[in-house]
MIZA-357353 format. One record per atom (N, C-alpha, C, CB): residue in one letter; atom name; x, y, z. Coordinates in steps of 0.2 Angstrom, whole numbers. Glycine has a CB too. Example, Ala and Ser with C-alpha at 12.3 -4.5 7.8 and 13.67 -1.06 7.14 Angstrom:
% MIZA-357353
A, N, 66, -28, 39
A, CA, 62, -22, 39
A, C, 66, -16, 39
A, CB, 57, -22, 45
S, N, 64, -11, 35
S, CA, 68, -5, 36
S, C, 64, 0, 39
S, CB, 70, -3, 29
% end
This chain:
% MIZA-357353
X, N, 936, 1001, 409
X, CA, 932, 1006, 413
X, C, 931, 1012, 409
X, CB, 937, 1008, 419
X, N, 924, 1013, 408
X, CA, 922, 1018, 403
X, C, 922, 1025, 407
X, CB, 915, 1017, 401
X, N, 925, 1030, 405
X, CA, 926, 1036, 408
X, C, 923, 1042, 403
X, CB, 933, 1038, 410
X, N, 918, 1046, 406
X, CA, 916, 1051, 402
X, C, 917, 1058, 405
X, CB, 909, 1050, 400
X, N, 917, 1063, 402
X, CA, 917, 1070, 405
X, C, 910, 1073, 403
X, CB, 923, 1074, 402
X, N, 908, 1076, 409
X, CA, 901, 1080, 409
X, C, 903, 1088, 411
X, CB, 896, 1077, 413
X, N, 901, 1092, 407
X, CA, 902, 1099, 408
X, C, 895, 1103, 409
X, CB, 906, 1103, 402
X, N, 894, 1104, 416
X, CA, 887, 1107, 417
X, C, 888, 1114, 416
X, CB, 886, 1106, 425
X, N, 883, 1117, 413
X, CA, 883, 1124, 410
X, C, 877, 1128, 411
X, CB, 885, 1124, 403
X, N, 877, 1133, 416
X, CA, 871, 1137, 416
X, C, 873, 1144, 413
X, CB, 869, 1138, 424
X, N, 868, 1147, 410
X, CA, 869, 1154, 407
X, C, 868, 1159, 412
X, CB, 863, 1155, 402
X, N, 864, 1158, 417
X, CA, 863, 1163, 422
X, C, 867, 1163, 428
X, CB, 855, 1163, 424
X, N, 873, 1163, 428
X, CA, 878, 1163, 433
X, C, 877, 1169, 438
X, CB, 885, 1163, 431
X, N, 877, 1168, 444
X, CA, 875, 1173, 449
X, C, 880, 1179, 449
X, CB, 875, 1171, 456
X, N, 887, 1177, 449
X, CA, 892, 1182, 450
X, C, 894, 1185, 443
X, CB, 898, 1179, 453
X, N, 893, 1182, 437
X, CA, 895, 1184, 431
X, C, 890, 1181, 426
X, CB, 902, 1182, 429
X, N, 884, 1184, 425
X, CA, 878, 1181, 421
X, C, 881, 1181, 413
X, CB, 872, 1186, 421
X, N, 880, 1175, 410
X, CA, 882, 1175, 403
X, C, 889, 1174, 402
X, CB, 880, 1180, 400
X, N, 893, 1172, 407
X, CA, 900, 1172, 406
X, C, 902, 1166, 402
X, CB, 903, 1170, 413
X, N, 898, 1161, 401
X, CA, 900, 1155, 397
X, C, 900, 1157, 389
X, CB, 896, 1149, 399
X, N, 896, 1162, 388
X, CA, 895, 1164, 381
X, C, 900, 1170, 379
X, CB, 888, 1166, 379
X, N, 904, 1172, 384
X, CA, 908, 1178, 383
X, C, 914, 1175, 378
X, CB, 912, 1180, 389
X, N, 917, 1180, 374
X, CA, 922, 1179, 369
X, C, 928, 1178, 372
X, CB, 922, 1184, 364
X, N, 932, 1172, 371
X, CA, 939, 1171, 373
X, C, 943, 1170, 367
X, CB, 940, 1166, 378
X, N, 946, 1175, 364
X, CA, 950, 1175, 358
X, C, 947, 1171, 352
X, CB, 957, 1171, 360
X, N, 941, 1173, 351
X, CA, 937, 1171, 345
X, C, 933, 1165, 346
X, CB, 942, 1169, 340
X, N, 932, 1162, 352
X, CA, 927, 1157, 353
X, C, 924, 1158, 360
X, CB, 930, 1150, 353
X, N, 919, 1156, 361
X, CA, 915, 1157, 368
X, C, 919, 1153, 373
X, CB, 908, 1155, 368
X, N, 918, 1155, 379
X, CA, 921, 1151, 385
X, C, 919, 1144, 385
X, CB, 920, 1155, 392
X, N, 913, 1143, 385
X, CA, 910, 1136, 385
X, C, 913, 1131, 379
X, CB, 903, 1136, 385
X, N, 913, 1134, 373
X, CA, 916, 1130, 368
X, C, 924, 1129, 369
X, CB, 916, 1134, 361
X, N, 927, 1134, 371
X, CA, 934, 1133, 373
X, C, 935, 1127, 378
X, CB, 938, 1139, 376
X, N, 931, 1127, 383
X, CA, 931, 1122, 389
X, C, 929, 1115, 386
X, CB, 926, 1124, 394
X, N, 924, 1115, 382
X, CA, 922, 1109, 378
X, C, 928, 1106, 374
X, CB, 916, 1110, 374
X, N, 931, 1110, 370
X, CA, 937, 1108, 366
X, C, 943, 1106, 370
X, CB, 938, 1113, 361
X, N, 944, 1110, 376
X, CA, 950, 1108, 380
X, C, 949, 1101, 383
X, CB, 951, 1113, 385
X, N, 942, 1099, 385
X, CA, 941, 1093, 388
X, C, 942, 1087, 383
X, CB, 934, 1092, 391
X, N, 939, 1089, 377
X, CA, 940, 1084, 371
X, C, 947, 1083, 369
X, CB, 937, 1087, 365
X, N, 951, 1088, 369
X, CA, 958, 1087, 367
X, C, 963, 1083, 372
X, CB, 961, 1094, 366
X, N, 960, 1082, 378
X, CA, 965, 1078, 383
X, C, 965, 1071, 380
X, CB, 961, 1078, 390
X, N, 960, 1069, 377
X, CA, 960, 1061, 374
X, C, 959, 1057, 380
X, CB, 967, 1060, 371
X, N, 957, 1059, 385
X, CA, 956, 1054, 391
X, C, 949, 1051, 392
X, CB, 957, 1058, 398
X, N, 944, 1054, 387
X, CA, 937, 1052, 389
X, C, 934, 1048, 383
X, CB, 933, 1058, 390
X, N, 930, 1043, 384
X, CA, 926, 1040, 379
X, C, 921, 1044, 376
X, CB, 923, 1034, 382
X, N, 918, 1049, 380
X, CA, 913, 1054, 377
X, C, 914, 1060, 381
X, CB, 906, 1051, 378
X, N, 912, 1066, 378
X, CA, 913, 1072, 382
X, C, 906, 1076, 380
X, CB, 919, 1077, 379
X, N, 902, 1078, 385
X, CA, 896, 1081, 384
X, C, 896, 1088, 388
X, CB, 890, 1076, 387
X, N, 892, 1092, 385
X, CA, 890, 1098, 389
X, C, 882, 1097, 391
X, CB, 890, 1105, 385
X, N, 881, 1098, 397
X, CA, 874, 1097, 399
X, C, 871, 1104, 402
X, CB, 873, 1092, 404
X, N, 866, 1107, 399
X, CA, 864, 1113, 401
X, C, 856, 1114, 401
X, CB, 867, 1118, 396
X, N, 854, 1120, 404
X, CA, 847, 1122, 404
X, C, 846, 1127, 399
X, CB, 845, 1124, 411
X, N, 851, 1129, 395
X, CA, 851, 1135, 391
X, C, 850, 1133, 384
X, CB, 857, 1140, 392
X, N, 845, 1136, 380
X, CA, 845, 1135, 373
X, C, 851, 1138, 369
X, CB, 839, 1137, 370
X, N, 853, 1144, 372
X, CA, 859, 1147, 369
X, C, 865, 1143, 370
X, CB, 860, 1154, 373
X, N, 867, 1140, 375
X, CA, 873, 1136, 376
X, C, 872, 1130, 372
X, CB, 874, 1135, 383
X, N, 866, 1126, 372
X, CA, 865, 1120, 369
X, C, 867, 1122, 361
X, CB, 858, 1118, 370
X, N, 864, 1127, 359
X, CA, 865, 1128, 351
X, C, 872, 1130, 350
X, CB, 860, 1134, 349
X, N, 876, 1133, 354
X, CA, 883, 1135, 353
X, C, 887, 1129, 353
X, CB, 885, 1139, 359
X, N, 886, 1124, 357
X, CA, 889, 1117, 356
X, C, 888, 1113, 350
X, CB, 888, 1113, 362
X, N, 881, 1113, 349
X, CA, 879, 1108, 343
X, C, 881, 1111, 337
X, CB, 871, 1108, 343
X, N, 880, 1118, 336
X, CA, 882, 1121, 330
X, C, 889, 1121, 328
X, CB, 880, 1128, 329
X, N, 893, 1120, 333
X, CA, 901, 1119, 332
X, C, 903, 1111, 332
X, CB, 904, 1123, 338
X, N, 898, 1107, 331
X, CA, 900, 1100, 330
X, C, 901, 1096, 337
X, CB, 906, 1100, 327
X, N, 899, 1099, 342
X, CA, 900, 1096, 349
X, C, 893, 1092, 351
X, CB, 901, 1101, 354
X, N, 894, 1089, 357
X, CA, 888, 1085, 359
X, C, 885, 1089, 366
X, CB, 890, 1077, 361
X, N, 879, 1090, 366
X, CA, 876, 1093, 371
X, C, 869, 1090, 373
X, CB, 875, 1101, 370
X, N, 867, 1090, 379
X, CA, 861, 1088, 382
X, C, 857, 1093, 386
X, CB, 863, 1081, 387
X, N, 851, 1093, 385
X, CA, 847, 1098, 389
X, C, 844, 1095, 395
X, CB, 841, 1100, 385
X, N, 845, 1099, 401
X, CA, 842, 1096, 407
X, C, 834, 1097, 407
X, CB, 844, 1101, 413
X, N, 831, 1093, 410
X, CA, 824, 1093, 410
X, C, 820, 1096, 417
X, CB, 821, 1086, 408
X, N, 825, 1097, 421
X, CA, 823, 1099, 428
X, C, 827, 1105, 430
X, CB, 824, 1093, 434
X, N, 825, 1108, 435
X, CA, 829, 1114, 438
X, C, 834, 1110, 443
X, CB, 825, 1119, 442
X, N, 840, 1113, 444
X, CA, 845, 1110, 448
X, C, 849, 1115, 452
X, CB, 850, 1106, 444
X, N, 850, 1113, 458
X, CA, 854, 1118, 463
X, C, 861, 1118, 461
X, CB, 853, 1116, 470
X, N, 864, 1113, 458
X, CA, 871, 1113, 457
X, C, 873, 1109, 451
X, CB, 875, 1110, 463
X, N, 879, 1109, 449
X, CA, 881, 1105, 443
X, C, 881, 1098, 443
X, CB, 888, 1107, 441
X, N, 883, 1095, 449
X, CA, 883, 1088, 450
X, C, 876, 1085, 450
X, CB, 886, 1086, 456
X, N, 871, 1089, 452
X, CA, 864, 1087, 451
X, C, 862, 1086, 444
X, CB, 859, 1091, 455
X, N, 864, 1091, 441
X, CA, 862, 1092, 433
X, C, 865, 1086, 430
X, CB, 865, 1099, 430
X, N, 872, 1084, 431
X, CA, 875, 1079, 428
X, C, 872, 1072, 430
X, CB, 883, 1078, 430
X, N, 870, 1072, 436
X, CA, 866, 1065, 438
X, C, 860, 1063, 434
X, CB, 865, 1065, 446
X, N, 856, 1069, 433
X, CA, 850, 1068, 428
X, C, 853, 1065, 422
X, CB, 846, 1074, 428
X, N, 858, 1068, 419
X, CA, 860, 1066, 412
X, C, 863, 1059, 412
X, CB, 866, 1071, 410
X, N, 866, 1057, 417
X, CA, 870, 1050, 416
X, C, 866, 1044, 419
X, CB, 876, 1050, 420
X, N, 860, 1046, 422
X, CA, 856, 1041, 425
X, C, 855, 1035, 421
X, CB, 849, 1044, 427
X, N, 854, 1035, 415
X, CA, 852, 1030, 411
X, C, 858, 1028, 406
X, CB, 846, 1031, 406
X, N, 864, 1030, 407
X, CA, 870, 1029, 404
X, C, 874, 1023, 407
X, CB, 875, 1035, 403
X, N, 877, 1019, 403
X, CA, 881, 1014, 405
X, C, 889, 1017, 405
X, CB, 881, 1007, 400
X, N, 890, 1019, 411
X, CA, 897, 1022, 412
X, C, 900, 1020, 419
X, CB, 897, 1029, 411
X, N, 906, 1020, 420
X, CA, 909, 1019, 426
X, C, 911, 1025, 430
X, CB, 915, 1014, 425
X, N, 915, 1030, 427
X, CA, 918, 1035, 430
X, C, 915, 1041, 426
X, CB, 925, 1036, 430
X, N, 913, 1046, 430
X, CA, 910, 1053, 427
X, C, 914, 1058, 430
X, CB, 902, 1054, 429
X, N, 918, 1062, 425
X, CA, 922, 1068, 427
X, C, 918, 1074, 426
X, CB, 928, 1068, 423
X, N, 917, 1078, 431
X, CA, 913, 1084, 431
X, C, 918, 1090, 430
X, CB, 909, 1086, 438
X, N, 918, 1092, 424
X, CA, 923, 1098, 422
X, C, 919, 1104, 422
X, CB, 926, 1097, 414
X, N, 921, 1109, 426
X, CA, 917, 1115, 426
X, C, 917, 1119, 419
X, CB, 920, 1120, 431
X, N, 912, 1122, 418
X, CA, 911, 1125, 411
X, C, 915, 1132, 410
X, CB, 904, 1127, 410
X, N, 917, 1135, 416
X, CA, 921, 1141, 416
X, C, 929, 1139, 416
X, CB, 919, 1145, 421
X, N, 931, 1133, 414
X, CA, 938, 1131, 415
X, C, 941, 1130, 408
X, CB, 938, 1125, 419
X, N, 942, 1135, 404
X, CA, 944, 1134, 397
X, C, 952, 1132, 397
X, CB, 944, 1141, 393
X, N, 955, 1132, 403
X, CA, 962, 1130, 403
X, C, 963, 1123, 405
X, CB, 966, 1134, 408
X, N, 957, 1119, 405
X, CA, 957, 1112, 407
X, C, 962, 1108, 403
X, CB, 950, 1109, 406
X, N, 967, 1104, 406
X, CA, 972, 1101, 403
X, C, 973, 1094, 405
X, CB, 978, 1104, 405
X, N, 977, 1090, 401
X, CA, 977, 1083, 402
X, C, 980, 1080, 409
X, CB, 981, 1080, 396
X, N, 986, 1084, 411
X, CA, 990, 1081, 416
X, C, 986, 1081, 423
X, CB, 996, 1086, 418
X, N, 982, 1086, 424
X, CA, 978, 1086, 431
X, C, 972, 1081, 430
X, CB, 975, 1093, 432
X, N, 969, 1080, 425
X, CA, 963, 1076, 424
X, C, 966, 1069, 424
X, CB, 959, 1077, 418
X, N, 971, 1067, 421
X, CA, 974, 1061, 421
X, C, 976, 1058, 428
X, CB, 980, 1060, 417
X, N, 978, 1063, 432
X, CA, 980, 1061, 439
X, C, 973, 1060, 443
X, CB, 984, 1066, 443
X, N, 968, 1063, 441
X, CA, 962, 1062, 445
X, C, 959, 1055, 443
X, CB, 957, 1068, 443
X, N, 959, 1054, 436
X, CA, 956, 1047, 434
X, C, 960, 1041, 437
X, CB, 957, 1047, 426
X, N, 967, 1043, 438
X, CA, 972, 1037, 440
X, C, 970, 1035, 447
X, CB, 979, 1040, 440
X, N, 966, 1039, 451
X, CA, 964, 1037, 458
X, C, 960, 1030, 457
X, CB, 960, 1043, 461
X, N, 956, 1030, 452
X, CA, 951, 1024, 451
X, C, 955, 1018, 448
X, CB, 945, 1026, 447
X, N, 960, 1020, 444
X, CA, 964, 1014, 441
X, C, 968, 1011, 447
X, CB, 969, 1016, 436
X, N, 969, 1014, 452
X, CA, 973, 1011, 457
X, C, 969, 1009, 463
X, CB, 978, 1016, 460
X, N, 962, 1009, 462
X, CA, 958, 1007, 467
X, C, 953, 1001, 465
X, CB, 953, 1013, 469
X, N, 957, 995, 464
X, CA, 953, 990, 462
X, C, 947, 987, 466
X, CB, 957, 984, 460
X, N, 947, 989, 472
X, CA, 942, 987, 477
X, C, 937, 992, 478
X, CB, 945, 985, 484
X, N, 937, 997, 474
X, CA, 931, 1002, 474
X, C, 930, 1005, 480
X, CB, 925, 999, 471
X, N, 936, 1007, 484
X, CA, 935, 1010, 490
X, C, 934, 1017, 490
X, CB, 941, 1007, 495
X, N, 936, 1020, 484
X, CA, 936, 1027, 484
X, C, 930, 1029, 479
X, CB, 942, 1030, 481
X, N, 925, 1033, 480
X, CA, 919, 1034, 476
X, C, 920, 1041, 473
X, CB, 913, 1034, 480
X, N, 924, 1046, 476
X, CA, 924, 1052, 473
X, C, 931, 1055, 474
X, CB, 919, 1057, 477
X, N, 933, 1058, 469
X, CA, 940, 1062, 470
X, C, 939, 1069, 467
X, CB, 945, 1058, 466
X, N, 944, 1073, 469
X, CA, 944, 1080, 466
X, C, 951, 1083, 466
X, CB, 939, 1084, 471
X, N, 951, 1089, 463
X, CA, 958, 1092, 462
X, C, 959, 1098, 467
X, CB, 959, 1094, 455
X, N, 965, 1099, 469
X, CA, 967, 1105, 473
X, C, 974, 1107, 471
X, CB, 967, 1103, 481
X, N, 975, 1113, 472
X, CA, 981, 1116, 470
X, C, 984, 1121, 475
X, CB, 980, 1120, 463
X, N, 990, 1122, 476
X, CA, 993, 1126, 482
X, C, 991, 1133, 480
X, CB, 1000, 1125, 483
X, N, 990, 1137, 486
X, CA, 989, 1144, 485
X, C, 995, 1148, 488
X, CB, 983, 1147, 488
X, N, 998, 1153, 485
X, CA, 1004, 1156, 488
X, C, 1002, 1164, 490
X, CB, 1010, 1156, 483
X, N, 997, 1167, 487
X, CA, 996, 1173, 488
X, C, 990, 1174, 493
X, CB, 994, 1177, 481
X, N, 991, 1179, 498
X, CA, 987, 1180, 503
X, C, 980, 1183, 501
X, CB, 990, 1184, 509
X, N, 980, 1187, 495
X, CA, 974, 1189, 493
X, C, 970, 1184, 490
X, CB, 976, 1194, 487
X, N, 973, 1179, 487
X, CA, 968, 1173, 485
X, C, 966, 1169, 491
X, CB, 972, 1168, 480
X, N, 970, 1168, 496
X, CA, 968, 1164, 502
X, C, 962, 1167, 505
X, CB, 973, 1163, 507
X, N, 962, 1174, 505
X, CA, 956, 1178, 508
X, C, 950, 1179, 504
X, CB, 958, 1185, 510
X, N, 951, 1178, 497
X, CA, 946, 1179, 492
X, C, 940, 1174, 493
X, CB, 949, 1178, 486
X, N, 934, 1176, 494
X, CA, 928, 1171, 495
X, C, 926, 1168, 489
X, CB, 922, 1174, 498
X, N, 929, 1170, 483
X, CA, 927, 1167, 477
X, C, 932, 1161, 476
X, CB, 928, 1172, 471
X, N, 937, 1160, 480
X, CA, 942, 1155, 479
X, C, 940, 1150, 485
X, CB, 950, 1158, 480
X, N, 938, 1144, 483
X, CA, 936, 1139, 488
X, C, 942, 1136, 491
X, CB, 931, 1134, 485
X, N, 943, 1135, 497
X, CA, 949, 1132, 500
X, C, 947, 1125, 503
X, CB, 952, 1136, 506
X, N, 952, 1121, 504
X, CA, 951, 1114, 506
X, C, 956, 1112, 511
X, CB, 950, 1109, 500
X, N, 955, 1109, 516
X, CA, 960, 1105, 521
X, C, 959, 1098, 521
X, CB, 959, 1108, 528
X, N, 964, 1094, 521
X, CA, 964, 1087, 521
X, C, 967, 1084, 527
X, CB, 967, 1084, 515
X, N, 966, 1077, 528
X, CA, 969, 1073, 533
X, C, 976, 1071, 530
X, CB, 965, 1067, 535
X, N, 980, 1067, 534
X, CA, 986, 1065, 531
X, C, 986, 1060, 526
X, CB, 990, 1062, 537
X, N, 981, 1057, 524
X, CA, 980, 1053, 518
X, C, 977, 1056, 512
X, CB, 975, 1047, 520
X, N, 976, 1063, 513
X, CA, 974, 1066, 507
X, C, 966, 1066, 506
X, CB, 976, 1063, 501
X, N, 962, 1065, 511
X, CA, 955, 1065, 511
X, C, 953, 1072, 514
X, CB, 952, 1059, 515
X, N, 948, 1075, 510
X, CA, 945, 1081, 512
X, C, 942, 1081, 519
X, CB, 940, 1084, 507
X, N, 944, 1086, 523
X, CA, 941, 1087, 530
X, C, 935, 1092, 529
X, CB, 946, 1089, 536
X, N, 937, 1097, 525
X, CA, 932, 1103, 525
X, C, 934, 1107, 519
X, CB, 931, 1107, 531
X, N, 928, 1111, 516
X, CA, 929, 1116, 511
X, C, 926, 1122, 513
X, CB, 926, 1113, 504
X, N, 929, 1128, 512
X, CA, 926, 1134, 514
X, C, 929, 1140, 509
X, CB, 928, 1136, 521
X, N, 925, 1145, 509
X, CA, 927, 1151, 506
X, C, 931, 1156, 511
X, CB, 921, 1155, 504
X, N, 931, 1154, 517
X, CA, 935, 1157, 522
X, C, 942, 1154, 522
X, CB, 932, 1157, 529
X, N, 947, 1158, 524
X, CA, 954, 1155, 525
X, C, 954, 1149, 530
X, CB, 959, 1160, 527
X, N, 955, 1143, 527
X, CA, 956, 1137, 532
X, C, 963, 1134, 530
X, CB, 950, 1132, 531
X, N, 967, 1132, 535
X, CA, 966, 1134, 543
X, C, 967, 1141, 544
X, CB, 970, 1129, 547
X, N, 964, 1144, 550
X, CA, 965, 1151, 552
X, C, 972, 1151, 554
X, CB, 959, 1153, 558
X, N, 975, 1156, 552
X, CA, 983, 1157, 553
X, C, 984, 1160, 560
X, CB, 986, 1161, 548
X, N, 982, 1157, 566
X, CA, 983, 1159, 572
X, C, 991, 1160, 574
X, CB, 980, 1155, 577
X, N, 994, 1154, 571
X, CA, 1001, 1154, 572
X, C, 1004, 1154, 564
X, CB, 1003, 1147, 576
X, N, 1007, 1160, 562
X, CA, 1009, 1160, 555
X, C, 1016, 1157, 554
X, CB, 1009, 1167, 553
X, N, 1019, 1154, 560
X, CA, 1026, 1151, 559
X, C, 1026, 1144, 557
X, CB, 1030, 1153, 565
X, N, 1020, 1141, 557
X, CA, 1020, 1134, 556
X, C, 1021, 1132, 548
X, CB, 1013, 1131, 557
X, N, 1021, 1137, 544
X, CA, 1022, 1135, 537
X, C, 1017, 1131, 534
X, CB, 1029, 1131, 536
X, N, 1011, 1131, 536
X, CA, 1006, 1127, 533
X, C, 1005, 1129, 525
X, CB, 999, 1128, 537
X, N, 1003, 1124, 521
X, CA, 1001, 1126, 514
X, C, 994, 1126, 513
X, CB, 1004, 1121, 510
X, N, 991, 1132, 510
X, CA, 984, 1132, 509
X, C, 983, 1130, 502
X, CB, 982, 1140, 509
X, N, 977, 1127, 501
X, CA, 975, 1124, 495
X, C, 969, 1126, 492
X, CB, 975, 1116, 496
X, N, 969, 1127, 486
X, CA, 962, 1130, 482
X, C, 959, 1123, 479
X, CB, 964, 1134, 476
X, N, 953, 1123, 481
X, CA, 949, 1117, 477
X, C, 947, 1119, 471
X, CB, 942, 1116, 482
X, N, 949, 1115, 465
X, CA, 947, 1118, 459
X, C, 940, 1116, 456
X, CB, 953, 1114, 454
X, N, 937, 1112, 460
X, CA, 930, 1111, 458
X, C, 929, 1106, 452
X, CB, 927, 1117, 456
X, N, 934, 1102, 451
X, CA, 934, 1097, 446
X, C, 933, 1090, 450
X, CB, 940, 1096, 441
X, N, 928, 1087, 449
X, CA, 926, 1080, 452
X, C, 926, 1074, 448
X, CB, 919, 1081, 456
X, N, 928, 1069, 450
X, CA, 927, 1062, 447
X, C, 923, 1057, 451
X, CB, 934, 1059, 444
X, N, 918, 1055, 449
X, CA, 913, 1051, 453
X, C, 913, 1044, 450
X, CB, 906, 1054, 453
X, N, 912, 1039, 454
X, CA, 909, 1032, 452
X, C, 902, 1034, 451
X, CB, 911, 1026, 457
X, N, 899, 1031, 446
X, CA, 892, 1033, 444
X, C, 887, 1032, 450
X, CB, 890, 1029, 438
X, N, 888, 1027, 454
X, CA, 883, 1026, 459
X, C, 884, 1032, 465
X, CB, 884, 1020, 462
X, N, 890, 1034, 466
X, CA, 891, 1039, 470
X, C, 888, 1046, 468
X, CB, 899, 1040, 471
X, N, 888, 1047, 462
X, CA, 885, 1053, 459
X, C, 877, 1052, 460
X, CB, 887, 1054, 451
X, N, 875, 1046, 458
X, CA, 867, 1045, 459
X, C, 865, 1046, 466
X, CB, 865, 1038, 457
X, N, 869, 1044, 471
X, CA, 868, 1045, 478
X, C, 868, 1052, 480
X, CB, 873, 1041, 483
X, N, 873, 1056, 478
X, CA, 873, 1063, 479
X, C, 867, 1066, 477
X, CB, 880, 1066, 475
X, N, 864, 1065, 471
X, CA, 859, 1068, 468
X, C, 853, 1067, 472
X, CB, 858, 1067, 461
X, N, 852, 1062, 476
X, CA, 846, 1060, 480
X, C, 846, 1063, 487
X, CB, 846, 1052, 481
X, N, 852, 1065, 489
X, CA, 853, 1068, 496
X, C, 850, 1076, 496
X, CB, 859, 1068, 498
X, N, 846, 1078, 500
X, CA, 844, 1085, 501
X, C, 850, 1089, 503
X, CB, 838, 1086, 506
X, N, 850, 1095, 501
X, CA, 855, 1100, 503
X, C, 855, 1101, 511
X, CB, 855, 1107, 499
X, N, 860, 1101, 514
X, CA, 860, 1102, 521
X, C, 863, 1109, 523
X, CB, 864, 1097, 525
X, N, 863, 1111, 529
X, CA, 864, 1118, 531
X, C, 872, 1121, 529
X, CB, 863, 1119, 538
X, N, 877, 1116, 530
X, CA, 884, 1119, 528
X, C, 884, 1120, 521
X, CB, 889, 1114, 531
X, N, 882, 1116, 517
X, CA, 882, 1117, 509
X, C, 878, 1123, 508
X, CB, 879, 1110, 505
X, N, 872, 1124, 510
X, CA, 868, 1130, 509
X, C, 871, 1136, 511
X, CB, 861, 1129, 512
X, N, 875, 1136, 517
X, CA, 878, 1142, 519
X, C, 884, 1144, 515
X, CB, 881, 1141, 526
X, N, 889, 1139, 513
X, CA, 895, 1140, 510
X, C, 894, 1141, 502
X, CB, 900, 1135, 511
X, N, 888, 1138, 500
X, CA, 887, 1137, 492
X, C, 893, 1133, 489
X, CB, 886, 1143, 489
X, N, 895, 1127, 492
X, CA, 900, 1123, 489
X, C, 897, 1116, 489
X, CB, 907, 1123, 493
X, N, 896, 1113, 483
X, CA, 892, 1107, 483
X, C, 896, 1101, 486
X, CB, 891, 1105, 476
X, N, 903, 1101, 486
X, CA, 907, 1096, 489
X, C, 905, 1095, 496
X, CB, 914, 1097, 488
X, N, 903, 1100, 500
X, CA, 901, 1099, 507
X, C, 896, 1094, 508
X, CB, 900, 1106, 510
X, N, 891, 1093, 503
X, CA, 886, 1089, 504
X, C, 888, 1082, 505
X, CB, 881, 1089, 497
X, N, 894, 1080, 501
X, CA, 896, 1073, 502
X, C, 899, 1072, 509
X, CB, 902, 1072, 497
X, N, 902, 1077, 512
X, CA, 905, 1077, 518
X, C, 900, 1076, 524
X, CB, 910, 1083, 520
X, N, 894, 1081, 523
X, CA, 889, 1081, 528
X, C, 885, 1074, 529
X, CB, 884, 1086, 526
X, N, 886, 1070, 523
X, CA, 882, 1064, 523
X, C, 887, 1058, 525
X, CB, 879, 1062, 517
X, N, 893, 1060, 528
X, CA, 898, 1055, 530
X, C, 902, 1051, 525
X, CB, 895, 1050, 534
X, N, 903, 1054, 519
X, CA, 907, 1051, 514
X, C, 914, 1054, 513
X, CB, 903, 1051, 506
X, N, 918, 1051, 510
X, CA, 925, 1053, 509
X, C, 926, 1056, 502
X, CB, 930, 1048, 511
X, N, 931, 1061, 502
X, CA, 933, 1064, 495
X, C, 940, 1063, 495
X, CB, 930, 1071, 494
X, N, 943, 1060, 490
X, CA, 950, 1059, 489
X, C, 953, 1066, 485
X, CB, 952, 1053, 486
X, N, 957, 1069, 488
X, CA, 960, 1075, 485
X, C, 966, 1074, 481
X, CB, 961, 1081, 490
X, N, 967, 1076, 475
X, CA, 973, 1075, 471
X, C, 976, 1082, 470
X, CB, 971, 1072, 464
X, N, 982, 1082, 472
X, CA, 986, 1089, 471
X, C, 988, 1090, 464
X, CB, 992, 1089, 476
X, N, 988, 1096, 461
X, CA, 990, 1097, 455
X, C, 994, 1104, 455
X, CB, 985, 1098, 449
X, N, 999, 1105, 452
X, CA, 1003, 1111, 451
X, C, 1000, 1116, 446
X, CB, 1010, 1110, 450
X, N, 995, 1114, 442
X, CA, 992, 1118, 437
X, C, 986, 1121, 439
X, CB, 991, 1114, 431
X, N, 986, 1128, 440
X, CA, 981, 1132, 443
X, C, 976, 1134, 437
X, CB, 984, 1138, 446
X, N, 978, 1136, 432
X, CA, 974, 1138, 427
X, C, 970, 1145, 429
X, CB, 968, 1133, 425
X, N, 965, 1146, 425
X, CA, 961, 1152, 427
X, C, 953, 1150, 426
X, CB, 962, 1159, 422
X, N, 950, 1150, 432
X, CA, 943, 1149, 432
X, C, 939, 1156, 431
X, CB, 940, 1145, 438
X, N, 934, 1156, 427
X, CA, 931, 1163, 425
X, C, 925, 1164, 429
X, CB, 930, 1163, 417
X, N, 926, 1167, 435
X, CA, 920, 1168, 439
X, C, 918, 1176, 439
X, CB, 922, 1166, 446
X, N, 923, 1180, 436
X, CA, 921, 1187, 436
X, C, 924, 1190, 430
X, CB, 924, 1191, 442
X, N, 922, 1196, 428
X, CA, 924, 1200, 422
X, C, 932, 1201, 422
X, CB, 921, 1206, 421
X, N, 935, 1202, 428
X, CA, 942, 1202, 429
X, C, 945, 1195, 427
X, CB, 944, 1204, 436
X, N, 942, 1190, 429
X, CA, 945, 1184, 427
X, C, 945, 1183, 420
X, CB, 941, 1178, 430
X, N, 940, 1185, 416
X, CA, 940, 1184, 409
X, C, 946, 1189, 406
X, CB, 933, 1187, 407
X, N, 947, 1194, 409
X, CA, 952, 1198, 406
X, C, 959, 1195, 407
X, CB, 953, 1205, 409
X, N, 960, 1192, 413
X, CA, 966, 1188, 414
X, C, 967, 1182, 409
X, CB, 966, 1185, 421
X, N, 961, 1179, 408
X, CA, 961, 1173, 403
X, C, 963, 1175, 396
X, CB, 954, 1170, 403
X, N, 960, 1181, 394
X, CA, 962, 1183, 387
X, C, 969, 1185, 386
X, CB, 957, 1190, 386
X, N, 972, 1188, 391
X, CA, 979, 1190, 392
X, C, 983, 1183, 392
X, CB, 980, 1194, 397
X, N, 981, 1178, 395
X, CA, 985, 1172, 396
X, C, 984, 1167, 390
X, CB, 983, 1169, 402
X, N, 979, 1168, 386
X, CA, 978, 1163, 381
X, C, 983, 1163, 375
X, CB, 971, 1164, 378
X, N, 985, 1157, 374
X, CA, 991, 1157, 368
X, C, 987, 1156, 361
X, CB, 996, 1151, 370
% end
């Protein structure tokens, strides 16, 4: 089973433009993320796929492998689908470009879903981590996910889900980390489906899969890391970096 990592990277992020080229302890965020994915040792190949000459040159000049998108894309998964269309691969892991704390344990659990699925019944898996602070649960920059009893996603939202009408139930809230693992055909299918209203409203690409009646297997991890969505996140990352 050939497994590759694809890191979609836009320069013009809406909440924090140019964030992937910001300095994180002597290297850019995107280079830190690329090196982190590479250092897991889980992938046959690791690529950055981007629409930015600046990001492309940053990866290439540091000995990495990067691909340029030829089309405009609404989300990272569409950008990756273009890149892998002609590749001979089995599993494609979408690692977010703003995840410099990407580590082996979580990604290994994600890939293991497919090793344990010889009948190819699962086409897409993703990561989630428990939330314990109400400020994070309410934060629209933190995507939440709820699942069924078998760990398949029911819905993703920027709002607190489930709504805590009864706070005594002890429900655990989960953050969706935005790291996906696709069978290649599932990724190609995803890229052919037009965006529907729920995805367009929430701006969460995983919802597209649910709107077209497909399942997403969620894998719990205790490693939360720091996703760099805002300047404040970057400051946290700088302080946390070892």
